[in-house]
DRENGU-139615 format. One line per field, with one value per atom (N, C-alpha, C): residue number from 1; residue in one letter; atom name; x, y, z. Coordinates in steps of 0.1 Angstrom, whole numbers, padded with zeros to 4 digits. Example, Ala and Ser with C-alpha at 12.3 -4.5 7.8 and 13.67 -1.06 7.14 Angstrom:
<sites>
k	c(1  1  1  2  2  2)
r	c(a  a  a  s  s  s)
a	c(N  CA  C  N  CA  C)
px	c(0132  0123  0132  0128  0137  0129)
py	c(-0057  -0045  -0033  -0022  -0011  0000)
pz	c(0078  0078  0078  0071  0071  0079)
</sites>
This chain:
<sites>
k	c(1  1  1  2  2  2  3  3  3  4  4  4  5  5  5  6  6  6  7  7  7  8  8  8  9  9  9  10  10  10  11  11  11  12  12  12  13  13  13  14  14  14  15  15  15  16  16  16  17  17  17  18  18  18  19  19  19  20  20  20  21  21  21  22  22  22  23  23  23  24  24  24  25  25  25  26  26  26  27  27  27  28  28  28  29  29  29  30  30  30  31  31  31  32  32  32  33  33  33  34  34  34  35  35  35  36  36  36  37  37  37  38  38  38  39  39  39  40  40  40  41  41  41  42  42  42  43  43  43  44  44  44  45  45  45  46  46  46  47  47  47  48  48  48  49  49  49  50  50  50  51  51  51  52  52  52  53  53  53  54  54  54  55  55  55  56  56  56  57  57  57  58  58  58  59  59  59  60  60  60  61  61  61  62  62  62  63  63  63  64  64  64  65  65  65  66  66  66  67  67  67  68  68  68  69  69  69  70  70  70  71  71  71  72  72  72  73  73  73  74  74  74  75  75  75  76  76  76  77  77  77  78  78  78  79  79  79  80  80  80  81  81  81  82  82  82  83  83  83  84  84  84  85  85  85  86  86  86  87  87  87  88  88  88  89  89  89  90  90  90  91  91  91  92  92  92  93  93  93  94  94  94  95  95  95  96  96  96  97  97  97  98  98  98  99  99  99  100  100  100  101  101  101  102  102  102  103  103  103  104  104  104  105  105  105  106  106  106  107  107  107  108  108  108  109  109  109  110  110  110  111  111  111  112  112  112  113  113  113  114  114  114  115  115  115  116  116  116  117  117  117  118  118  118  119  119  119  120  120  120  121  121  121  122  122  122  123  123  123  124  124  124  125  125  125  126  126  126  127  127  127  128  128  128  129  129  129  130  130  130  131  131  131  132  132  132  133  133  133  134  134  134  135  135  135  136  136  136  137  137  137  138  138  138  139  139  139  140  140  140  141  141  141  142  142  142  143  143  143  144  144  144  145  145  145  146  146  146  147  147  147  148  148  148  149  149  149  150  150  150  151  151  151  152  152  152  153  153  153  154  154  154  155  155  155  156  156  156  157  157  157  158  158  158  159  159  159  160  160  160  161  161  161  162  162  162  163  163  163  164  164  164  165  165  165  166  166  166  167  167  167  168  168  168  169  169  169  170  170  170  171  171  171  172  172  172  173  173  173  174  174  174  175  175  175  176  176  176  177  177  177  178  178  178  179  179  179  180  180  180  181  181  181  182  182  182  183  183  183  184  184  184  185  185  185  186  186  186  187  187  187  188  188  188  189  189  189  190  190  190  191  191  191  192  192  192  193  193  193  194  194  194  195  195  195  196  196  196  197  197  197  198  198  198  199  199  199  200  200  200  201  201  201  202  202  202  203  203  203  204  204  204  205  205  205  206  206  206  207  207  207  208  208  208  209  209  209  210  210  210  211  211  211  212  212  212  213  213  213  214  214  214  215  215  215  216  216  216  217  217  217  218  218  218  219  219  219  220  220  220  221  221  221  222  222  222  223  223  223  224  224  224  225  225  225  226  226  226  227  227  227  228  228  228  229  229  229  230  230  230  231  231  231  232  232  232  233  233  233  234  234  234  235  235  235  236  236  236  237  237  237  238  238  238  239  239  239  240  240  240  241  241  241  242  242  242  243  243  243  244  244  244  245  245  245  246  246  246  247  247  247  248  248  248  249  249  249  250  250  250  251  251  251  252  252  252  253  253  253  254  254  254  255  255  255  256  256  256  257  257  257  258  258  258  259  259  259  260  260  260  261  261  261  262  262  262  263  263  263  264  264  264  265  265  265  266  266  266  267  267  267)
r	c(m  m  m  y  y  y  r  r  r  f  f  f  l  l  l  l  l  l  t  t  t  p  p  p  r  r  r  w  w  w  w  w  w  g  g  g  i  i  i  n  n  n  l  l  l  f  f  f  v  v  v  l  l  l  l  l  l  a  a  a  i  i  i  p  p  p  f  f  f  c  c  c  v  v  v  f  f  f  m  m  m  g  g  g  s  s  s  w  w  w  q  q  q  l  l  l  s  s  s  r  r  r  f  f  f  e  e  e  a  a  a  r  r  r  v  v  v  e  e  e  d  d  d  h  h  h  q  q  q  s  s  s  a  a  a  k  k  k  e  e  e  q  q  q  a  a  a  a  a  a  s  s  s  d  d  d  e  e  e  k  k  k  g  g  g  a  a  a  a  a  a  r  r  r  p  p  p  l  l  l  d  d  d  a  a  a  l  l  l  l  l  l  p  p  p  v  v  v  d  d  d  k  k  k  e  e  e  t  t  t  t  t  t  g  g  g  d  d  d  q  q  q  t  t  t  r  r  r  v  v  v  s  s  s  g  g  g  r  r  r  y  y  y  g  g  g  e  e  e  q  q  q  l  l  l  l  l  l  v  v  v  p  p  p  d  d  d  r  r  r  e  e  e  l  l  l  d  d  d  g  g  g  r  r  r  r  r  r  g  g  g  y  y  y  y  y  y  v  v  v  l  l  l  t  t  t  l  l  l  l  l  l  h  h  h  t  t  t  d  d  d  g  g  g  g  g  g  k  k  k  a  a  a  l  l  l  p  p  p  v  v  v  v  v  v  r  r  r  g  g  g  w  w  w  l  l  l  p  p  p  g  g  g  a  a  a  p  p  p  d  d  d  a  a  a  a  a  a  k  k  k  a  a  a  p  p  p  a  a  a  p  p  p  p  p  p  s  s  s  g  g  g  e  e  e  v  v  v  t  t  t  v  v  v  t  t  t  g  g  g  a  a  a  l  l  l  q  q  q  a  a  a  s  s  s  e  e  e  n  n  n  p  p  p  g  g  g  e  e  e  n  n  n  g  g  g  v  v  v  s  s  s  a  a  a  r  r  r  s  s  s  g  g  g  l  l  l  p  p  p  k  k  k  g  g  g  q  q  q  t  t  t  a  a  a  a  a  a  i  i  i  s  s  s  a  a  a  a  a  a  s  s  s  l  l  l  v  v  v  n  n  n  l  l  l  v  v  v  p  p  p  y  y  y  d  d  d  v  v  v  y  y  y  d  d  d  a  a  a  w  w  w  v  v  v  t  t  t  l  l  l  n  n  n  k  k  k  g  g  g  d  d  d  s  s  s  g  g  g  m  m  m  q  q  q  a  a  a  v  v  v  p  p  p  v  v  v  s  s  s  a  a  a  p  p  p  p  p  p  d  d  d  t  t  t  g  g  g  l  l  l  d  d  d  l  l  l  k  k  k  a  a  a  f  f  f  q  q  q  n  n  n  l  l  l  g  g  g  y  y  y  t  t  t  g  g  g  e  e  e  w  w  w  f  f  f  v  v  v  f  f  f  a  a  a  g  g  g  f  f  f  v  v  v  v  v  v  f  f  f  m  m  m  w  w  w  f  f  f  r  r  r  l  l  l  f  f  f  r  r  r  r  r  r  e  e  e  v  v  v  e  e  e  f  f  f  a  a  a  r  r  r  d  d  d  a  a  a  e  e  e  m  m  m  g  g  g  l  l  l  n  n  n  s  s  s  a  a  a  d  d  d  a  a  a  a  a  a  a  a  a  a  a  a  h  h  h  e  e  e  a  a  a  e  e  e  s  s  s  t  t  t  p  p  p  v  v  v  r  r  r)
a	c(N  CA  C  N  CA  C  N  CA  C  N  CA  C  N  CA  C  N  CA  C  N  CA  C  N  CA  C  N  CA  C  N  CA  C  N  CA  C  N  CA  C  N  CA  C  N  CA  C  N  CA  C  N  CA  C  N  CA  C  N  CA  C  N  CA  C  N  CA  C  N  CA  C  N  CA  C  N  CA  C  N  CA  C  N  CA  C  N  CA  C  N  CA  C  N  CA  C  N  CA  C  N  CA  C  N  CA  C  N  CA  C  N  CA  C  N  CA  C  N  CA  C  N  CA  C  N  CA  C  N  CA  C  N  CA  C  N  CA  C  N  CA  C  N  CA  C  N  CA  C  N  CA  C  N  CA  C  N  CA  C  N  CA  C  N  CA  C  N  CA  C  N  CA  C  N  CA  C  N  CA  C  N  CA  C  N  CA  C  N  CA  C  N  CA  C  N  CA  C  N  CA  C  N  CA  C  N  CA  C  N  CA  C  N  CA  C  N  CA  C  N  CA  C  N  CA  C  N  CA  C  N  CA  C  N  CA  C  N  CA  C  N  CA  C  N  CA  C  N  CA  C  N  CA  C  N  CA  C  N  CA  C  N  CA  C  N  CA  C  N  CA  C  N  CA  C  N  CA  C  N  CA  C  N  CA  C  N  CA  C  N  CA  C  N  CA  C  N  CA  C  N  CA  C  N  CA  C  N  CA  C  N  CA  C  N  CA  C  N  CA  C  N  CA  C  N  CA  C  N  CA  C  N  CA  C  N  CA  C  N  CA  C  N  CA  C  N  CA  C  N  CA  C  N  CA  C  N  CA  C  N  CA  C  N  CA  C  N  CA  C  N  CA  C  N  CA  C  N  CA  C  N  CA  C  N  CA  C  N  CA  C  N  CA  C  N  CA  C  N  CA  C  N  CA  C  N  CA  C  N  CA  C  N  CA  C  N  CA  C  N  CA  C  N  CA  C  N  CA  C  N  CA  C  N  CA  C  N  CA  C  N  CA  C  N  CA  C  N  CA  C  N  CA  C  N  CA  C  N  CA  C  N  CA  C  N  CA  C  N  CA  C  N  CA  C  N  CA  C  N  CA  C  N  CA  C  N  CA  C  N  CA  C  N  CA  C  N  CA  C  N  CA  C  N  CA  C  N  CA  C  N  CA  C  N  CA  C  N  CA  C  N  CA  C  N  CA  C  N  CA  C  N  CA  C  N  CA  C  N  CA  C  N  CA  C  N  CA  C  N  CA  C  N  CA  C  N  CA  C  N  CA  C  N  CA  C  N  CA  C  N  CA  C  N  CA  C  N  CA  C  N  CA  C  N  CA  C  N  CA  C  N  CA  C  N  CA  C  N  CA  C  N  CA  C  N  CA  C  N  CA  C  N  CA  C  N  CA  C  N  CA  C  N  CA  C  N  CA  C  N  CA  C  N  CA  C  N  CA  C  N  CA  C  N  CA  C  N  CA  C  N  CA  C  N  CA  C  N  CA  C  N  CA  C  N  CA  C  N  CA  C  N  CA  C  N  CA  C  N  CA  C  N  CA  C  N  CA  C  N  CA  C  N  CA  C  N  CA  C  N  CA  C  N  CA  C  N  CA  C  N  CA  C  N  CA  C  N  CA  C  N  CA  C  N  CA  C  N  CA  C  N  CA  C  N  CA  C  N  CA  C  N  CA  C  N  CA  C  N  CA  C  N  CA  C  N  CA  C  N  CA  C  N  CA  C  N  CA  C  N  CA  C  N  CA  C  N  CA  C  N  CA  C  N  CA  C  N  CA  C  N  CA  C  N  CA  C  N  CA  C  N  CA  C  N  CA  C  N  CA  C  N  CA  C  N  CA  C  N  CA  C  N  CA  C  N  CA  C  N  CA  C  N  CA  C  N  CA  C  N  CA  C  N  CA  C  N  CA  C  N  CA  C  N  CA  C  N  CA  C  N  CA  C  N  CA  C  N  CA  C  N  CA  C  N  CA  C  N  CA  C  N  CA  C  N  CA  C  N  CA  C  N  CA  C  N  CA  C  N  CA  C  N  CA  C  N  CA  C  N  CA  C  N  CA  C  N  CA  C  N  CA  C  N  CA  C  N  CA  C  N  CA  C)
px	c(0415  0415  0402  0392  0379  0376  0387  0385  0381  0384  0381  0366  0358  0343  0339  0347  0344  0348  0354  0359  0347  0348  0336  0333  0343  0340  0331  0334  0326  0312  0312  0299  0290  0295  0287  0283  0293  0289  0278  0280  0270  0256  0256  0243  0237  0245  0239  0233  0240  0235  0222  0222  0210  0198  0200  0189  0185  0196  0193  0186  0189  0183  0168  0164  0149  0142  0149  0142  0140  0150  0149  0139  0138  0128  0114  0113  0100  0095  0104  0100  0097  0105  0102  0089  0086  0073  0061  0063  0053  0050  0061  0059  0052  0055  0049  0034  0031  0016  0009  0016  0010  0006  0016  0013  0002  0002  -0009  -0023  -0023  -0035  -0040  -0031  -0035  -0041  -0035  -0040  -0054  -0056  -0070  -0079  -0075  -0084  -0088  -0077  -0080  -0090  -0089  -0099  -0112  -0113  -0126  -0132  -0124  -0129  -0135  -0129  -0134  -0148  -0148  -0161  -0172  -0168  -0178  -0183  -0174  -0178  -0188  -0185  -0195  -0208  -0208  -0220  -0228  -0220  -0226  -0233  -0228  -0235  -0249  -0251  -0265  -0273  -0267  -0275  -0284  -0294  -0304  -0297  -0301  -0296  -0302  -0294  -0298  -0296  -0303  -0301  -0286  -0282  -0268  -0265  -0273  -0270  -0269  -0275  -0274  -0260  -0253  -0240  -0228  -0230  -0219  -0216  -0204  -0192  -0187  -0180  -0176  -0165  -0166  -0155  -0154  -0146  -0144  -0157  -0166  -0179  -0188  -0188  -0198  -0193  -0179  -0174  -0179  -0184  -0189  -0204  -0210  -0224  -0233  -0244  -0253  -0260  -0261  -0269  -0277  -0288  -0297  -0298  -0295  -0296  -0303  -0311  -0318  -0313  -0314  -0309  -0309  -0301  -0299  -0284  -0281  -0267  -0263  -0250  -0245  -0232  -0221  -0208  -0202  -0195  -0189  -0174  -0166  -0152  -0147  -0134  -0128  -0116  -0115  -0104  -0094  -0083  -0073  -0065  -0058  -0048  -0055  -0066  -0073  -0073  -0068  -0067  -0078  -0083  -0094  -0092  -0092  -0089  -0077  -0066  -0053  -0052  -0062  -0062  -0062  -0056  -0055  -0067  -0073  -0084  -0087  -0100  -0104  -0118  -0121  -0134  -0142  -0155  -0164  -0171  -0168  -0173  -0183  -0195  -0205  -0210  -0212  -0216  -0232  -0237  -0252  -0256  -0264  -0269  -0281  -0279  -0290  -0299  -0310  -0319  -0312  -0302  -0295  -0286  -0284  -0276  -0262  -0258  -0244  -0245  -0233  -0232  -0224  -0229  -0223  -0216  -0202  -0195  -0200  -0204  -0209  -0200  -0194  -0186  -0196  -0199  -0209  -0203  -0190  -0184  -0170  -0164  -0150  -0149  -0140  -0138  -0123  -0119  -0105  -0099  -0085  -0078  -0075  -0071  -0068  -0081  -0081  -0093  -0098  -0111  -0116  -0130  -0132  -0145  -0156  -0152  -0161  -0167  -0159  -0163  -0171  -0170  -0177  -0192  -0200  -0215  -0220  -0229  -0235  -0244  -0246  -0254  -0269  -0278  -0292  -0297  -0307  -0312  -0324  -0328  -0339  -0336  -0346  -0344  -0341  -0330  -0326  -0324  -0325  -0322  -0311  -0300  -0288  -0287  -0282  -0279  -0265  -0257  -0243  -0237  -0224  -0216  -0209  -0210  -0204  -0189  -0181  -0167  -0161  -0150  -0143  -0135  -0134  -0126  -0111  -0106  -0093  -0082  -0070  -0058  -0048  -0044  -0034  -0021  -0017  -0004  -0006  -0019  -0021  -0030  -0028  -0036  -0038  -0028  -0028  -0034  -0038  -0043  -0032  -0034  -0024  -0022  -0010  -0007  -0003  -0007  -0003  -0010  -0003  -0009  -0009  -0016  -0016  -0023  -0034  -0042  -0050  -0054  -0062  -0076  -0082  -0095  -0105  -0113  -0123  -0118  -0106  -0100  -0096  -0096  -0092  -0084  -0074  -0065  -0071  -0078  -0083  -0098  -0106  -0120  -0121  -0121  -0122  -0127  -0133  -0138  -0127  -0115  -0104  -0099  -0100  -0096  -0107  -0120  -0131  -0135  -0132  -0135  -0128  -0117  -0110  -0115  -0124  -0129  -0144  -0151  -0166  -0169  -0179  -0181  -0192  -0193  -0203  -0198  -0205  -0201  -0202  -0192  -0192  -0191  -0199  -0198  -0184  -0180  -0167  -0168  -0173  -0175  -0179  -0180  -0184  -0191  -0198  -0205  -0201  -0199  -0197  -0210  -0215  -0228  -0226  -0236  -0236  -0235  -0242  -0242  -0237  -0227  -0222  -0233  -0232  -0242  -0238  -0248  -0246  -0236  -0236  -0227  -0213  -0210  -0197  -0195  -0183  -0180  -0181  -0188  -0189  -0176  -0173  -0161  -0163  -0155  -0156  -0154  -0159  -0158  -0143  -0138  -0124  -0125  -0114  -0113  -0112  -0117  -0115  -0100  -0097  -0083  -0076  -0064  -0055  -0060  -0067  -0071  -0066  -0060  -0056  -0041  -0037  -0023  -0015  -0013  -0006  0008  0015  0030  0032  0024  0026  0026  0017  0016  0029  0035  0047  0059  0058  0068  0069  0057  0057  0064  0062  0069  0084  0088  0102  0109  0102  0107  0109  0100  0101  0114  0117  0130  0142  0141  0152  0155  0145  0147  0153  0149  0155  0169  0172  0186  0195  0189  0197  0200  0190  0192  0204  0204  0214  0228  0228  0240  0246  0238  0242  0249  0243  0249  0262  0263  0275  0286  0283  0294  0299  0289  0294  0303  0300  0309  0323  0322  0335  0344  0338  0346  0351  0342  0346  0358  0357  0368  0381  0380  0392  0399  0390  0395  0401  0395  0401  0415  0416  0429  0440  0436  0445  0449  0439  0442  0452  0449  0458  0472  0474  0487  0494  0486  0492  0497  0490  0494  0507  0509  0520  0532  0530  0540  0542  0532  0532  0523  0527  0519  0517  0510  0507  0519  0529  0541  0550  0550  0558  0552  0538  0532  0534  0534  0536  0550  0560  0574  0576  0570  0571  0565  0554  0548  0556  0563  0571  0584  0589  0601  0598  0586  0582  0580  0576  0572  0584  0596  0608  0615  0618  0626  0640  0646  0660  0669  0679  0689  0701)
py	c(-0344  -0331  -0323  -0331  -0325  -0325  -0327  -0328  -0314  -0303  -0290  -0288  -0297  -0296  -0300  -0307  -0311  -0301  -0290  -0280  -0272  -0266  -0258  -0246  -0240  -0229  -0234  -0245  -0250  -0256  -0261  -0265  -0252  -0241  -0229  -0224  -0225  -0220  -0229  -0242  -0252  -0250  -0248  -0245  -0233  -0222  -0210  -0212  -0219  -0221  -0230  -0240  -0249  -0241  -0231  -0223  -0212  -0206  -0194  -0197  -0208  -0211  -0214  -0223  -0224  -0212  -0203  -0191  -0182  -0180  -0172  -0177  -0190  -0196  -0194  -0196  -0193  -0179  -0169  -0155  -0152  -0157  -0154  -0160  -0172  -0178  -0170  -0165  -0157  -0144  -0138  -0125  -0128  -0139  -0143  -0146  -0152  -0155  -0142  -0132  -0119  -0112  -0113  -0107  -0114  -0128  -0135  -0132  -0130  -0126  -0113  -0103  -0090  -0091  -0100  -0102  -0107  -0117  -0123  -0113  -0104  -0094  -0084  -0081  -0071  -0076  -0089  -0095  -0096  -0100  -0100  -0087  -0076  -0063  -0058  -0062  -0058  -0065  -0078  -0085  -0080  -0076  -0071  -0057  -0049  -0036  -0037  -0047  -0049  -0054  -0062  -0067  -0056  -0047  -0037  -0027  -0024  -0015  -0019  -0032  -0037  -0039  -0038  -0041  -0029  -0033  -0023  -0014  -0001  0009  0006  0007  0005  0018  0019  0031  0032  0044  0046  0039  0041  0035  0020  0013  -0001  -0006  0004  0000  0005  0012  0017  0008  0007  0014  0007  0015  0010  0000  -0011  -0021  -0027  -0038  -0043  -0049  -0053  -0059  -0048  -0036  -0026  -0015  -0015  -0005  -0008  0003  0001  -0002  -0005  -0008  0004  0002  0014  0018  0031  0037  0049  0052  0063  0072  0084  0093  0106  0111  0124  0135  0147  0158  0171  0181  0193  0196  0200  0203  0216  0216  0227  0232  0232  0237  0228  0235  0228  0230  0219  0219  0213  0216  0211  0202  0190  0181  0180  0187  0188  0176  0176  0165  0152  0151  0138  0135  0123  0119  0110  0112  0104  0103  0090  0088  0094  0094  0099  0114  0121  0136  0141  0152  0158  0167  0166  0175  0175  0177  0178  0173  0169  0164  0177  0177  0186  0179  0183  0176  0185  0181  0188  0181  0188  0181  0181  0169  0167  0166  0176  0176  0167  0157  0147  0149  0142  0144  0138  0130  0125  0135  0147  0157  0157  0147  0147  0151  0154  0157  0146  0143  0132  0138  0136  0141  0134  0141  0136  0141  0133  0137  0137  0149  0151  0149  0150  0148  0152  0151  0155  0165  0174  0184  0185  0187  0188  0201  0201  0213  0216  0228  0233  0236  0234  0237  0251  0253  0266  0266  0273  0274  0280  0289  0296  0287  0276  0267  0255  0253  0242  0245  0236  0239  0239  0248  0250  0238  0233  0222  0226  0216  0219  0224  0232  0237  0229  0230  0223  0208  0201  0187  0178  0170  0162  0147  0138  0124  0119  0115  0111  0096  0090  0076  0074  0066  0064  0053  0052  0041  0046  0038  0041  0039  0048  0047  0049  0043  0045  0058  0064  0076  0073  0083  0082  0085  0080  0083  0091  0103  0110  0102  0103  0096  0082  0077  0063  0063  0053  0051  0063  0071  0083  0095  0094  0105  0115  0128  0137  0139  0142  0145  0159  0168  0182  0189  0199  0207  0222  0230  0244  0247  0240  0242  0255  0261  0273  0270  0280  0279  0273  0264  0257  0245  0240  0228  0218  0205  0195  0184  0179  0169  0155  0152  0139  0140  0130  0129  0120  0126  0119  0128  0122  0129  0136  0130  0136  0149  0149  0161  0172  0168  0177  0183  0177  0182  0195  0198  0210  0221  0218  0227  0231  0223  0226  0224  0232  0232  0222  0211  0201  0187  0177  0163  0158  0150  0145  0129  0123  0108  0104  0093  0087  0078  0084  0077  0088  0084  0094  0086  0093  0087  0094  0086  0091  0088  0098  0096  0087  0080  0071  0079  0090  0099  0113  0118  0131  0142  0151  0161  0173  0180  0192  0191  0180  0178  0174  0172  0167  0152  0148  0133  0126  0115  0107  0101  0101  0095  0080  0072  0057  0053  0041  0036  0031  0034  0030  0017  0009  -0004  -0002  -0012  -0011  -0010  -0005  -0004  -0017  -0017  -0029  -0041  -0037  -0047  -0045  -0033  -0030  -0034  -0035  -0038  -0025  -0020  -0007  -0010  0001  -0001  -0011  -0012  -0022  -0037  -0039  -0052  -0056  -0046  -0049  -0049  -0043  -0044  -0058  -0064  -0078  -0087  -0084  -0092  -0090  -0077  -0074  -0081  -0081  -0087  -0102  -0108  -0122  -0125  -0117  -0119  -0117  -0107  -0105  -0116  -0122  -0133  -0145  -0148  -0159  -0156  -0144  -0140  -0142  -0138  -0140  -0155  -0164  -0178  -0182  -0178  -0181  -0176  -0164  -0158  -0166  -0171  -0179  -0192  -0198  -0210  -0207  -0196  -0191  -0189  -0182  -0179  -0192  -0201  -0214  -0221  -0222  -0229  -0222  -0209  -0201  -0204  -0204  -0207  -0221  -0230  -0244  -0246  -0240  -0241  -0236  -0225  -0219  -0228  -0234  -0243  -0255  -0260  -0272  -0268  -0256  -0252  -0251  -0245  -0244  -0258  -0267  -0281  -0288  -0286  -0292  -0286  -0273  -0267  -0273  -0275  -0280  -0294  -0302  -0316  -0316  -0306  -0305  -0298  -0295  -0289  -0274  -0268  -0253  -0247  -0235  -0227  -0213  -0205  -0192  -0184  -0184  -0176  -0182  -0195  -0201  -0197  -0197  -0194  -0180  -0171  -0157  -0154  -0161  -0160  -0165  -0176  -0182  -0173  -0167  -0157  -0145  -0140  -0128  -0131  -0144  -0148  -0149  -0154  -0155  -0142  -0132  -0119  -0110  -0113  -0104  -0107  -0097  -0099  -0103  -0111  -0115  -0104  -0100  -0090  -0096)
pz	c(0062  0056  0060  0063  0067  0082  0089  0104  0109  0102  0107  0109  0102  0103  0117  0125  0139  0149  0145  0155  0160  0172  0177  0167  0161  0152  0140  0135  0124  0128  0140  0146  0146  0150  0151  0137  0128  0114  0108  0110  0104  0110  0123  0130  0125  0123  0118  0104  0096  0082  0082  0091  0091  0096  0105  0110  0100  0094  0086  0073  0066  0053  0055  0064  0066  0070  0078  0082  0070  0061  0049  0040  0038  0029  0035  0048  0054  0053  0055  0054  0040  0030  0016  0012  0017  0013  0020  0032  0039  0031  0027  0019  0006  0000  -0013  -0010  0001  0004  0006  0012  0014  0001  -0009  -0022  -0029  -0028  -0034  -0028  -0015  -0008  -0013  -0015  -0020  -0034  -0042  -0056  -0055  -0047  -0045  -0040  -0030  -0025  -0036  -0044  -0055  -0065  -0068  -0077  -0071  -0058  -0051  -0050  -0048  -0047  -0060  -0071  -0084  -0087  -0083  -0085  -0076  -0063  -0054  -0059  -0064  -0069  -0081  -0090  -0101  -0095  -0085  -0079  -0072  -0064  -0057  -0065  -0078  -0087  -0090  -0090  -0094  -0081  -0069  -0057  -0054  -0045  -0041  -0030  -0031  -0021  -0008  0003  0016  0025  0036  0044  0049  0051  0055  0069  0078  0092  0092  0082  0081  0075  0070  0064  0072  0083  0091  0103  0107  0102  0089  0081  0067  0069  0062  0062  0048  0047  0034  0027  0036  0031  0026  0033  0029  0020  0018  0009  -0005  -0011  -0025  -0025  -0014  -0013  -0017  -0023  -0027  -0014  -0013  -0002  -0007  0000  -0004  0009  0008  0019  0015  0025  0022  0032  0027  0035  0027  0032  0025  0024  0012  0009  0016  0021  0028  0022  0030  0026  0015  0006  -0005  -0005  -0007  -0007  -0019  -0023  -0034  -0030  -0036  -0033  -0045  -0043  -0055  -0057  -0068  -0072  -0073  -0080  -0082  -0097  -0100  -0114  -0118  -0131  -0136  -0151  -0156  -0170  -0175  -0167  -0171  -0171  -0166  -0165  -0151  -0149  -0135  -0133  -0121  -0118  -0103  -0100  -0086  -0084  -0072  -0068  -0063  -0065  -0059  -0048  -0035  -0023  -0016  -0014  -0008  0004  0016  0028  0028  0030  0031  0045  0050  0064  0065  0072  0074  0086  0087  0098  0111  0110  0122  0129  0123  0129  0124  0117  0112  0097  0091  0077  0070  0059  0051  0039  0038  0026  0013  0003  -0009  -0021  -0028  -0040  -0051  -0056  -0066  -0080  -0081  -0094  -0095  -0107  -0109  -0121  -0119  -0130  -0133  -0146  -0150  -0146  -0145  -0143  -0128  -0126  -0112  -0105  -0092  -0084  -0086  -0089  -0091  -0086  -0074  -0068  -0077  -0086  -0095  -0105  -0109  -0119  -0114  -0101  -0094  -0093  -0099  -0099  -0085  -0082  -0069  -0066  -0054  -0051  -0052  -0055  -0055  -0041  -0041  -0029  -0024  -0012  -0006  -0003  0000  0004  -0008  -0007  -0018  -0013  -0022  -0019  -0029  -0023  -0032  -0031  -0042  -0043  -0048  -0041  -0045  -0038  -0040  -0034  -0022  -0011  0002  0001  0007  0007  0021  0024  0036  0036  0048  0049  0044  0038  0032  0042  0039  0048  0039  0044  0036  0033  0021  0017  0013  0013  0008  -0004  -0013  -0024  -0033  -0034  -0043  -0036  -0023  -0016  -0012  -0016  -0013  0002  0007  0021  0023  0013  0013  0025  0030  0041  0036  0044  0040  0027  0024  0012  0014  0003  0003  0010  0015  0021  0012  0017  0008  0001  0005  -0001  0011  0007  0016  0009  0014  0007  0008  0019  0021  0025  0020  0024  0036  0048  0060  0071  0081  0092  0100  0100  0108  0101  0088  0081  0081  0079  0078  0091  0102  0115  0118  0111  0113  0104  0095  0085  0087  0094  0096  0111  0116  0130  0135  0128  0132  0129  0134  0133  0118  0114  0101  0102  0093  0092  0089  0095  0091  0079  0068  0055  0045  0033  0022  0011  0002  -0009  -0022  -0032  -0045  -0054  -0060  -0067  -0079  -0082  -0094  -0107  -0107  -0119  -0114  -0122  -0119  -0119  -0109  -0108  -0117  -0123  -0130  -0141  -0148  -0159  -0155  -0143  -0139  -0141  -0142  -0144  -0131  -0131  -0118  -0114  -0101  -0096  -0093  -0099  -0098  -0083  -0080  -0067  -0064  -0053  -0049  -0042  -0044  -0037  -0022  -0014  0000  0004  0016  0020  0021  0017  0017  0008  -0003  -0012  -0026  -0029  -0042  -0044  -0057  -0060  -0060  -0047  -0045  -0042  -0037  -0034  -0024  -0014  -0003  -0009  -0019  -0025  -0032  -0039  -0046  -0037  -0026  -0016  -0010  -0008  -0004  -0014  -0027  -0038  -0038  -0035  -0035  -0023  -0011  0001  -0002  -0010  -0013  -0019  -0030  -0037  -0027  -0019  -0010  0000  0005  0015  0008  -0005  -0012  -0016  -0019  -0022  -0009  0002  0015  0017  0014  0016  0006  -0006  -0015  -0011  -0005  0000  0011  0020  0031  0026  0016  0010  0003  -0004  -0011  -0001  0010  0020  0027  0029  0035  0026  0013  0004  0003  0003  0002  0014  0026  0038  0038  0034  0033  0023  0012  0002  0008  0015  0020  0031  0039  0050  0043  0032  0025  0020  0014  0009  0020  0031  0043  0047  0048  0053  0043  0030  0020  0021  0023  0025  0037  0048  0060  0058  0050  0047  0039  0031  0022  0030  0042  0050  0048  0043  0041  0051  0056  0064  0058  0064  0058  0056  0066  0064  0053  0051  0040  0027  0026  0014  0010  0020  0017  0013  0019  0015  0001  -0002  -0016  -0026  -0023  -0032  -0034  -0023  -0025  -0033  -0031  -0038  -0053  -0056  -0070  -0077  -0068  -0074  -0075  -0068  -0068  -0081  -0089  -0102  -0099  -0108  -0106  -0112  -0104  -0108  -0114)
</sites>
């Protein structure tokens, strides 16, 4: 009855199943490890942020370029405040508002974006406090440039003059006629009564949509493995039924005729 398992067709089916199941299990395990790694990075980032708040401020040039190790580190920079921009659609403590971003012109010739604080409501240049004049020294946490569309950063275009969706050199280069650092700083204490903006986690370390996508893919791969097993048993059972019918002298045409005869009402 089970001789059909030795046919070339079933050799191919069995080979496919033997290869597909380990592959699905491997991919599911790999996606799960990616999710677990993101959870560990998220926890490490929180611990690092707490440690960085107590660390001594270092010169900006010693922390560049910004990476996972230097994100959130304290830095102290001197210069003169210049142009001020508003960053809309920023949420803080469950409320919608905007960042007040001021460019700090340093002695190195570049400008450093400094988030002086957060205000609630719609962006309003008239309500945003003007920056201090003259030479200033700011202390805050170093942050990596943002990418539009990631980690809650708006990807809107066509914003009013004086606004930017993302805090990044790539975005600001189109708004100001001078070089900008590929980084930014959020002040430890909000300026002029504004609320301080908390430190953001380094890129690819938070429990964001990508992390939960990894978890979803994990489930999908294990479901695929179960589906392969289910289809194999289904095909196997059908072949066994056909083999049993053949041993009883029935073929598909006879079975169809018998079924039609049973279904036809007697007149």
